[in-house]
DOKOL-381695 format. One line per field, with one value per residue (C-alpha): chain; y negated, x, z negated. Coordinates in steps of 0.001 Angstrom, whole numbers, always signed. Each point is the difference from the previous one (the first is absolute). Last residue first. Layout:
N
chain <- (A/...)
north <- (Y/...)
east <- (X/...)
up <- (Z/...)
//
This chain:
492
chain <- (A/A/A/A/A/A/A/A/A/A/A/A/A/A/A/A/A/A/A/A/A/A/A/A/A/A/A/A/A/A/A/A/A/A/A/A/A/A/A/A/A/A/A/A/A/A/A/A/A/A/A/A/A/A/A/A/A/A/A/A/A/A/A/A/A/A/A/A/A/A/A/A/A/A/A/A/A/A/A/A/A/A/A/A/A/A/A/A/A/A/A/A/A/A/A/A/A/A/A/A/A/A/A/A/A/A/A/A/A/A/A/A/A/A/A/A/A/A/A/A/A/A/A/A/A/A/A/A/A/A/A/A/A/A/A/A/A/A/A/A/A/A/A/A/A/A/A/A/A/A/A/A/A/A/A/A/A/A/A/A/A/A/A/A/A/A/A/A/A/A/A/A/A/A/A/A/A/A/A/A/A/A/A/A/A/A/A/A/A/A/A/A/A/A/A/A/A/A/A/A/A/A/A/A/A/A/A/A/A/A/A/A/A/A/A/A/A/A/A/A/A/A/A/A/A/A/A/A/A/A/A/A/A/A/A/A/A/A/A/A/A/A/A/A/A/A/A/A/A/A/A/A/A/A/A/A/A/A/A/A/A/A/A/A/A/A/A/A/A/A/A/A/A/A/A/A/A/A/A/A/A/A/A/A/A/A/A/A/A/A/A/A/A/A/A/A/A/A/A/A/A/A/A/A/A/A/A/A/A/A/A/A/A/A/A/A/A/A/A/A/A/A/A/A/A/A/A/A/A/A/A/A/A/A/A/A/A/A/A/A/A/A/A/A/A/A/A/A/A/A/A/A/A/A/A/A/A/A/A/A/A/A/A/A/A/A/A/A/A/A/A/A/A/A/A/A/A/A/A/A/A/A/A/A/A/A/A/A/A/A/A/A/A/A/A/A/A/A/A/A/A/A/A/A/A/A/A/A/A/A/A/A/A/A/A/A/A/A/A/A/A/A/A/A/A/A/A/A/A/A/A/A/A/A/A/A/A/A/A/A/A/A/A/A/A/A/A/A/A/A/A/A/A/A/A/A/A/A/A/A/A/A/A/A/A/A/A/A/A/A/A/A/A/A/A/A/A/A/A/A/A/A/A/A/A/A/A/A/A/A/A/A)
north <- (-116145/-2647/-1307/-977/-1894/-2137/-654/-1001/-2298/-1430/-701/-2081/-1955/-604/-886/-2254/-1648/-811/+1237/-2532/+1835/+3140/+3288/-240/-891/+2309/+743/+1092/-1430/+2579/+3194/-683/+2429/+2165/+2317/+2604/+1871/+2850/+843/+3114/+3419/+1440/-1133/+3087/+2265/-499/+765/+3307/+1021/-2048/-1631/-2591/+844/+1892/+4032/-2015/-790/+548/+1740/-105/+1654/-1370/+1939/+184/+2003/+2978/+1968/-1518/+646/+3666/+520/+2782/+1668/+483/-3818/-1911/-3541/-3094/-3655/+1653/-144/+3211/-1080/+3/+3444/+1408/-2083/+1377/+3719/+429/+3558/+2313/-817/-535/-3675/-1322/-3176/-2604/-3450/-1116/+134/-1014/+2920/+934/+105/+4208/+438/-1724/+2081/+3286/-706/-939/+3093/+1829/+1482/-364/+2643/-1271/+860/-1537/+401/-359/-104/-3013/-3955/+97/-3663/-502/+687/+3687/+1471/-2665/+1365/-2250/+2251/+2893/+3278/+3170/+1393/-272/+1152/-737/+781/+1623/-200/-3432/-519/-2206/+884/+2910/-695/+3329/+657/-2937/+2000/+1783/+1170/-298/-2137/-833/-3000/-870/-3159/+1504/+1594/-3319/-1739/+2765/-431/-3765/-66/+2622/-1996/-3214/+1944/+1149/-3247/-1359/+2151/-1570/+2229/+2359/+3358/+1335/+1317/+3207/+2491/-2069/-191/+2701/+584/+3496/-664/-2998/+2035/+2401/-2968/-1804/+2757/+1095/-3870/-535/+2638/-738/-3722/+634/-86/-2584/-2405/-953/-2871/+55/-2493/-552/-20/-1669/-3561/-1182/+2940/+1668/+3496/+1685/-1536/+1741/+1633/-1696/-685/+3571/+1756/-2149/+458/+3726/+359/-2256/+2306/+2983/-1553/-1378/-2631/+341/-130/-3190/-305/-3492/-531/-2849/-2246/-1226/-3134/-1750/-3702/-1361/-3886/-2609/-3491/-3221/-2477/-2378/-1489/+336/+3415/+2080/+1281/+790/+1739/+1999/+594/+1602/+1835/+1741/+1097/+1238/+2070/-359/-1379/-3699/-2489/-3264/-2657/-3545/+906/-2414/+1778/+184/+3216/+1382/-721/+1933/+3163/-365/-368/+2946/+2308/-206/-109/-2822/+1365/-2535/+467/-3141/+6/-1374/+1614/+3674/+1074/+3756/+996/-2651/+1865/+3125/-1396/-1902/+3189/+2136/-2320/+389/+4050/-639/-2442/+2676/-402/-3832/-223/-1875/-3826/-930/-3408/-573/-2353/-853/+314/+1713/+3606/-455/-665/+2971/+2289/-1115/+158/+3381/+872/-375/+3289/+2137/-171/+58/+2100/+779/-2709/-3269/-3105/-3968/-1748/-3772/-1524/-2878/-2619/+698/+852/-1462/+1355/-1986/-1672/-2411/-2673/-1989/-2801/-1865/+2929/-822/-186/+2937/+2257/-111/+3335/+1643/+288/+1964/-100/+3612/+1576/+3540/+249/-922/+1879/+3178/+1790/-794/+824/+2930/+1497/-1036/+1991/+2950/+519/-681/+2686/+2689/-800/+471/+3756/+836/-511/+1799/+3075/-450/+213/-3481/-582/-3714/-920/+3746/+1075/-3192/-974/+3197/-783/-3093/+768/+3011/-2810/-2118/+296/-782/-2764/-1764/+760/-1714/-2926/-309/-315/-2662/-1567/-92/-982/-3046/-1373/+431/-1536/-3100/-108/-3495/+1386/+2220/-2830/-2366/+3030/+686/-3456/+564/+3422/-1618/-2075/+2843/+2016/-2584/-436/+3993/-704/-2805/+1667/+2870/+2955/+3576/+1437/+3650/+3324/+3369/+3476/+579/+3696/+137/+3434/+10/-3951/-646/-2853/-4235/-1390/-3789/-3071/-3768/-191/+4313/+2251/+3578/+1246/+2436/+366/+2928/+2258/+3582)
east <- (+198447/+656/-3730/+184/+3095/-873/-3493/+2258/+1871/-3024/-1335/+2831/-31/-3929/+1162/+2925/-2574/-1990/-3212/-2516/-2692/+168/+604/+3475/+1642/+3132/+1392/-3374/-1226/-192/-2609/-2668/-2582/-1242/-3329/-1339/-3412/-495/-3637/-1057/-2152/+2296/+2850/-1455/-394/+3580/+1772/-2064/-3198/-2117/+1165/-831/-1150/-2548/+194/-587/+3491/+1806/-193/-654/+1528/+2648/+2429/+260/-2975/+1100/-3004/-885/+3176/-41/-3094/+2286/+3034/+3636/+605/-3280/-258/-1756/-806/-146/+1776/+2310/+3758/+942/-1027/+2369/+2800/-190/-796/+2917/+169/-2218/-3101/-3659/-1879/-2991/-1895/-1764/-2402/+1369/-3383/-74/+1816/+2660/+2285/-569/+863/+2944/+1021/-778/+2284/+2710/-514/+548/-1614/-3596/-2529/-3718/-2032/-3045/-1539/-3436/-1054/-1720/+251/+452/+1654/-194/+3052/+861/-3302/-1577/+2015/+3121/+2460/-1320/-478/+2400/-1123/-3419/-397/-2793/+223/-2541/-3858/-549/-2862/-3055/-896/+1123/+3234/+1731/-1918/+1255/+3765/+1988/+3374/+2159/-2625/+1939/-51/-536/-1829/-3722/+1818/+1453/-3349/-1924/+2220/-265/-3749/-377/+2055/-1693/-3399/+1126/+795/-3624/-895/+2458/+1911/+1174/-180/+2654/+3456/+1599/-2869/-3158/+1447/+2832/+3490/+1165/-415/+2205/+3046/-70/-235/+2818/+2072/-227/-273/+3123/+2452/-1984/+1546/+3436/+2208/-2913/+291/-3241/-1919/-3036/-2949/-2592/+2073/-2069/+1149/-3664/-1368/-2981/+1627/-2670/+1973/+2920/-363/+2582/+2668/-198/+94/+2475/+2225/-504/+942/+3101/+1341/-379/+2066/+2947/+1089/+2871/-2178/-1875/-3261/-1774/-3290/-2172/-2284/-3037/-548/-2273/-1099/+1967/-740/+1254/-2083/+874/-2967/+85/-3567/-1187/+2326/-1313/-2835/+1965/+2523/-2733/-1536/+3261/+470/-3602/+1270/+2918/-1217/+490/+2017/-527/+2397/-1640/+1584/-897/-3734/-2303/-3113/+709/+1535/-2012/-3170/+1327/+391/-3603/-1296/+2450/-1479/-1226/+1931/+1799/+1984/+2086/+3590/+1542/-3667/+1199/+627/-955/+3470/+495/-3503/-563/+2495/-1649/-3516/+2239/+1470/-3347/-1957/+1907/-298/-3768/-24/+1207/-1529/-799/+4047/+855/-104/+2443/+272/+3314/+1779/+3668/+3276/+1939/-755/-3394/+874/+2157/-3204/-2483/+1930/+1268/-2534/-2381/+1512/+839/-3999/-2513/+2636/-2017/-2782/+1754/+743/-956/+2125/-550/+2746/-171/+2781/+2838/+2250/+3288/+3615/+2720/+2899/+2835/+2464/+2483/+1083/+3367/+1172/-2085/+1996/+1937/-2838/-2575/+560/-3293/-789/-2922/-4093/-1159/-2368/+2268/+1305/-3059/-2367/+1967/-1702/-3549/+556/+1433/-2182/-2808/+1439/+786/-3689/-1140/+2439/-1275/-4077/+509/+1824/-2473/-2602/+1489/+552/-3891/-1577/-919/-3192/-101/-3208/-236/+3884/+1311/-2499/+1013/+3498/-941/-2015/+3040/+2457/-1737/+3044/+2273/-1941/+203/+3908/+120/-1834/+2065/+3441/-2216/-422/+3532/+1728/-2834/+1381/+3593/-384/-1785/-3273/-458/-866/-2562/-1579/+42/-1331/-3282/-798/+267/-1592/-3411/-314/+1040/-2773/-2462/+1111/-614/-3585/-575/+970/-2291/+1329/-1931/-936/+1080/-1335/+2066/+896/-3198/+154/+827/+1220/+4052/+0/-1319/-1815/+541/-3486/-656/-1557/-1665/+170/-240/+2739/-270/+3428/+2017/-2364/-1822/-508/+845)
up <- (-36765/+2746/-173/-3459/-371/+3060/-1572/-3493/+1981/+1876/-3733/-1052/+3170/-1358/-3481/+1120/+2248/-3081/-1479/-2234/+2766/-1794/+521/+1099/-3134/-51/-3335/-632/-3763/-2526/-930/+2391/-456/+2465/+345/+1814/-573/+2308/+68/-1348/+1027/+2738/-2395/-1978/+2947/+1486/-3553/+377/+1521/+2201/+3110/+2919/+3299/+1912/+1323/+3482/+440/-3480/-2972/-3771/-3478/-1370/-2355/-3659/-668/+2100/+166/+3390/+1552/-256/+2782/+1532/-596/+1713/+356/-820/+1760/-350/+1375/+3476/+3430/-648/+931/-3426/-751/+2497/-671/-3663/+1029/+2151/-1011/-1914/+1383/-692/+298/-1353/+1335/-1771/+925/+3427/+2231/+3748/+1008/+2139/-3134/-842/+3788/-328/-3155/+1764/+2684/-2480/-1650/+3037/+3457/-1441/-610/-1279/-2966/-848/-3961/-478/-3655/+131/+602/+3828/+46/+3925/+2667/-630/-324/+2205/+2915/+1619/-1081/+1624/-2493/+695/-3740/-2146/-3307/-2530/-3086/-2029/-556/+1452/-2890/-83/+2402/+2114/+1783/+739/+3156/+1731/-388/-2728/+669/+2718/+2404/+3111/+1750/+3969/-270/-816/-3308/-1278/+796/-1945/-2948/-9/+419/-3009/-2360/+885/-340/-3228/-1339/+128/-3049/-2028/-2598/+2301/-2693/-2187/-107/-1065/-663/+803/+3460/+1205/+506/+388/+4183/+1/-1546/+2876/+2818/-1648/-140/+3711/+990/-1730/+1453/+3500/-502/-1317/+2707/+1429/-2242/-1760/+23/-2756/+210/-2352/-3678/-2698/-759/+341/-1725/+900/+1041/-1987/-3384/+962/+3661/+2080/-2121/-2189/+3443/+1286/-3068/+142/+3440/-591/-2752/+1937/+2843/-1998/+2570/+2428/+3005/-1020/-1533/+383/-2019/+1119/-1666/+1735/-2568/-2039/-500/-2951/-179/-2240/+278/-422/-239/+2548/-1046/+3794/+645/-3124/+2070/+3023/-1910/-1682/+3700/+1676/-3382/+842/+3600/-1323/-2589/-3786/-2428/-1070/-2728/+491/-1703/-1788/-705/+830/+633/+3894/+583/-3466/+2545/+2548/-1844/-1472/+3423/+850/-2508/-3765/-3393/-1766/-3279/-1928/-1300/-2226/-1487/-3302/-3784/+724/+1364/-118/-163/+2476/+2715/-962/+1780/+2620/+1221/-552/+1572/+3177/-201/-253/+2996/+2279/+3377/-222/-283/-3093/-344/-2584/-1326/-1321/-2675/+940/-2438/+1763/-1574/+1314/+3616/-296/-1778/+2347/+3116/-94/-2365/+2884/+1917/-3114/-938/+2946/+2287/+2738/-814/+739/-2341/+418/-2503/-579/-1900/-2608/-1306/+2863/-3076/-114/+1460/-1906/+2082/-1635/+1303/-2008/+2434/+55/+2286/+2651/+3337/-1494/-666/-2870/-883/-2148/-3508/-887/-1271/-302/+3102/+305/-3081/-1822/+2413/-742/-2702/+835/+3441/-505/-2544/+2071/+3165/-1817/-1533/+3876/+791/-2164/+379/+3561/-128/-2541/+2511/+2806/-2317/-1052/+3479/+995/+1712/-902/-2431/-1481/+250/-995/-2818/-1850/+45/-990/-3005/-772/-571/-2255/-2272/+2896/+892/-3765/-105/+3192/-808/-3297/+2260/+1604/-3081/-1036/+2700/+346/-3276/+1007/+3530/-1677/-1918/+1508/+3330/-1054/-1738/+3298/+1906/-2392/+1181/+3554/-556/-986/+2888/+2247/-1554/+660/+3879/+240/-1597/+2266/+3030/-731/-1977/+1064/-3567/-582/-266/-898/+1224/+1846/+1579/+3660/+70/+1116/+105/-3184/-23/-704/-701/+1106/-1462/+674/+3825/+467/+897/-456/+373/+1315/+2759/+2065/-3099/+164)
//
């Protein structure tokens, strides 16, 4: 087992299989000059790409989707070898990737097109229009846990909006990133609209200062803060998705069997390495014992290698071990698994903990492993209060039969799944993003398209205003008339 996922040097690095350490591919480490050159090339490509208009981009993005579909065996294999995903997780990741490319391509014109806007009583002599214009060049820094699906939420939507993109995948999954740029180049060979830049932190920092018009970053809170600092001197806008500590609330009237299955899937899919994965479970006392019994039974039937893959990053195993041990040291109980389940590079199966103090690391920090902490609460309302007691606010889940709308609205997060888990990332029309320590900005949906554009407002005078107030040729009658309008507006 390698001590690191990558072997990084000044000029190049290799990505490795997280299971056996075999080399997957070798890539150059792009320096500051190289990254800036790619940004300059993207600037020229962006003008061509923008000039195609929505229809032209739609045609090419749908062609990209078809290329990805045709070459799907390659990425399913890469997601296994470079990212450690079992085949089922890889196929799921590809399916939602294609759905988002399709939605962005087909809906960009509707969302971003030029449209008439009401001018209001004061300015009724003006014709007002609004459209959303691309920034120009977007820098995208992607994560390793979903190296295809997560960056596509920025790539596809930025491209559909008319931008060119320079994409830096995680240094741990560069081959997956290269597959994305290679398939795009096959569909759009004319200009370097989507370019790959590879390397670790210094390459990402270079991208932030390369002259891009906006940065979209997905990763840890600490790295997100560094991205913000790097972009601050140039006042480059930033979109940040910084992870979560998502909770599942189970009400007294919930379908317990469905909630158990959802908790296991939400906590263990992709080996628990999901920013919207379930890490905390709050169960109403009326069904708490039944829930725990069923969860314990089902968790013992879920196994690594077969149902989910390895922990992709070796260092994450230390975090998982620390969280589990801290929970036990503070009086928590291990119902399934425990520290002995952590055998690099795997957590052998779900680890289910109960009665863990709320101030423990397992409930305050992002674990990013197949660990579920289940605590008893009086009712769903108390469960929501505990769910909200976190610096993170990305996603959440709720199982109940009655009062679901009010309960869902009271959860402090960007997204909520009701009677399901992690459903919202698969709905392309919904925005994806969080609050608090989970970052700001949105990908996906209409909000995701607008995130990569600048609103452009235009007014055109149709005829002279009856009251000439916006000129020094105005008279006392004009101001008196304006005062009457003010009284009218104020009385409405």
